[in-house]
C-alpha positions as CSV (number, residue, x, y, z in Angstrom):
1,M,12.1,-43.2,18.5
2,M,11.4,-39.8,20.1
3,K,14.7,-38.5,18.5
4,Y,13.5,-39.5,15.0
5,L,10.1,-37.9,15.6
6,L,11.7,-34.6,16.7
7,L,14.1,-34.7,13.8
8,F,11.2,-35.2,11.4
9,I,9.2,-32.3,12.9
10,C,12.2,-30.0,12.7
11,T,12.8,-31.0,9.0
12,I,9.2,-30.3,8.1
13,S,9.1,-27.0,9.9
14,L,12.4,-25.7,8.4
15,Q,11.1,-26.6,4.9
16,S,9.1,-23.3,4.8
17,C,12.4,-21.4,5.1
18,I,13.6,-22.6,1.7
19,Y,13.1,-20.3,-1.3
20,W,11.5,-22.3,-4.1
21,G,11.2,-19.5,-6.7
22,S,13.5,-18.7,-9.6
23,D,16.8,-17.0,-8.9
24,D,16.3,-15.2,-12.2
25,E,13.9,-12.8,-10.5
26,M,16.6,-11.6,-8.2
27,M,19.4,-11.4,-10.8
28,H,17.7,-9.1,-13.3
29,G,16.8,-6.2,-11.0
30,S,13.9,-3.8,-11.3
31,R,11.3,-4.2,-14.0
32,Y,11.0,-0.4,-14.1
33,T,13.0,2.6,-15.4
34,S,12.9,5.9,-13.6
35,I,11.3,9.0,-15.0
36,T,13.3,12.1,-13.9
37,Q,13.3,15.8,-14.2
38,T,16.1,18.3,-13.7
39,R,15.8,20.2,-10.4
40,Q,15.2,23.5,-12.4
41,T,12.3,21.9,-14.4
42,F,11.0,20.2,-11.3
43,E,10.9,23.5,-9.3
44,S,9.0,25.3,-12.1
45,T,6.0,22.9,-12.0
46,I,4.0,24.7,-9.2
47,E,1.3,26.9,-10.5
48,R,-2.2,28.1,-9.8
49,K,-4.7,27.2,-12.5
50,S,-8.4,27.7,-13.1
51,A,-10.8,25.4,-11.3
52,R,-11.4,21.9,-12.9
53,L,-13.4,18.8,-12.0
54,V,-12.1,16.4,-9.3
55,S,-11.3,13.1,-10.9
56,N,-9.1,11.2,-8.4
57,A,-9.8,12.7,-4.9
58,G,-7.6,12.1,-1.9
59,K,-7.7,13.8,1.5
60,I,-9.9,16.8,2.3
61,Y,-8.9,19.8,4.4
62,V,-10.9,22.7,5.8
63,K,-9.6,26.1,6.7
64,D,-12.1,28.8,7.6
65,Q,-14.5,29.0,4.7
66,F,-12.2,27.2,2.3
67,L,-12.1,23.6,1.4
68,F,-9.0,21.9,-0.1
69,I,-9.4,18.5,-1.9
70,N,-6.3,16.6,-2.9
71,E,-6.1,15.4,-6.5
72,K,-3.8,12.5,-5.9
73,E,-0.3,13.1,-7.1
74,E,-1.4,16.3,-9.0
75,G,-2.3,19.1,-6.6
76,F,-5.3,20.6,-4.7
77,H,-8.7,21.9,-5.7
78,I,-9.7,25.0,-3.7
79,Y,-13.3,25.7,-3.0
80,N,-15.1,28.5,-1.1
81,Y,-17.7,26.6,0.9
82,Q,-19.1,29.5,2.9
83,D,-22.4,28.3,1.6
84,S,-22.0,24.6,2.3
85,E,-25.0,23.7,0.1
86,N,-23.3,25.4,-2.9
87,P,-19.5,25.3,-2.7
88,V,-17.8,27.5,-5.3
89,A,-14.7,26.2,-7.1
90,I,-12.0,28.9,-6.9
91,S,-8.9,27.3,-8.5
92,F,-6.6,24.4,-8.8
93,L,-3.1,24.5,-7.2
94,K,-0.9,22.3,-9.4
95,V,1.7,20.6,-7.3
96,P,2.8,17.4,-9.0
97,G,3.4,14.5,-6.6
98,A,1.5,16.2,-3.8
99,T,-0.2,13.7,-1.5
100,D,-0.6,15.8,1.7
101,L,-0.8,19.3,3.1
102,A,-1.0,21.1,6.4
103,I,-2.3,24.6,7.0
104,R,-1.2,27.1,9.6
105,G,-2.6,30.6,9.4
106,N,-2.5,31.6,5.8
107,T,0.4,29.3,4.9
108,I,0.0,25.9,3.3
109,F,2.7,23.3,3.7
110,V,2.8,20.8,0.8
111,H,4.8,17.6,0.1
112,H,6.2,18.0,-3.4
113,Y,8.0,14.7,-4.2
114,V,11.3,15.3,-2.3
115,D,10.8,18.9,-1.2
116,L,8.7,20.6,1.4
117,L,6.9,23.8,0.2
118,S,5.4,26.6,2.2
119,I,3.0,28.5,0.1
120,E,1.2,31.7,1.2
121,L,-2.0,32.1,-0.8
122,N,-4.3,35.1,-0.9
123,L,-7.6,33.1,-1.3
124,N,-9.6,36.3,-1.8
125,T,-7.6,37.4,-4.8
126,N,-6.6,33.8,-5.7
127,E,-2.9,34.4,-6.1
128,I,0.3,32.9,-4.7
129,L,2.0,35.6,-2.6
130,T,5.1,33.8,-1.5
131,M,6.6,30.3,-1.9
132,T,9.5,28.8,0.0
133,R,11.1,25.5,-0.8
134,I,13.1,23.3,1.5
135,P,14.9,20.8,-0.8
136,D,15.4,17.1,-0.2
137,V,13.3,16.8,3.0
138,F,11.7,13.5,1.8
139,P,13.4,10.5,0.1
140,Q,13.3,9.9,-3.6
141,L,10.4,7.7,-4.8
142,N,11.0,3.9,-4.7
143,S,10.0,1.8,-7.7
144,P,6.7,-0.1,-7.8
145,D,8.6,-3.4,-7.4
146,G,10.4,-2.1,-4.2
147,Y,13.8,-1.0,-5.4
148,E,15.1,2.1,-3.7
149,A,16.0,5.2,-5.7
150,A,19.7,4.6,-5.1
151,Y,19.5,1.5,-7.3
152,F,18.8,3.6,-10.3
153,D,21.9,5.8,-9.9
154,I,20.2,9.1,-10.5
155,P,22.5,12.2,-10.8
156,A,22.3,14.7,-8.0
157,D,20.5,17.4,-10.1
158,Q,17.7,14.9,-11.1
159,I,14.4,14.2,-9.2
160,I,12.5,11.0,-9.8
161,V,8.9,11.9,-10.7
162,G,7.7,8.4,-11.6
163,Y,8.5,5.0,-13.1
164,Q,7.6,3.2,-16.3
165,P,7.8,-0.5,-17.1
166,K,10.8,-1.7,-19.1
167,N,10.0,-2.9,-22.6
């Protein structure tokens, strides 16, 4: 009797290991197509622009009297907040795909999709002095449904900058 009870308990507990969904989900692949840019186009997307309103704020960074607010996946708003009651918008540093930055001295290190950028800004004159790029530091973007970039068979000179649903 004890053997049958043990067998019954094992059968019930192993039932949760069975996949009850449709195999069709696994056979059809990703529900998204990749959006790509050539490396040449991709590398030309960094620019300093005039200040604009913050619409989708991310992380906030402070360096001396300057405040950097990440606009998720778009770049960084730069403010002079010497007067913390009345911060002054200086400019917007457009870096598509940017989600994070680090600052050391006058150099800003930015994640730009797959590359790492080091940008030296003169915040007093509001200009980019130098920019250095280290390519392919980070992996390509995965699709929203979890497929790795390798699944999409992207040519070596292409960078995935997003995904769109298949029709």
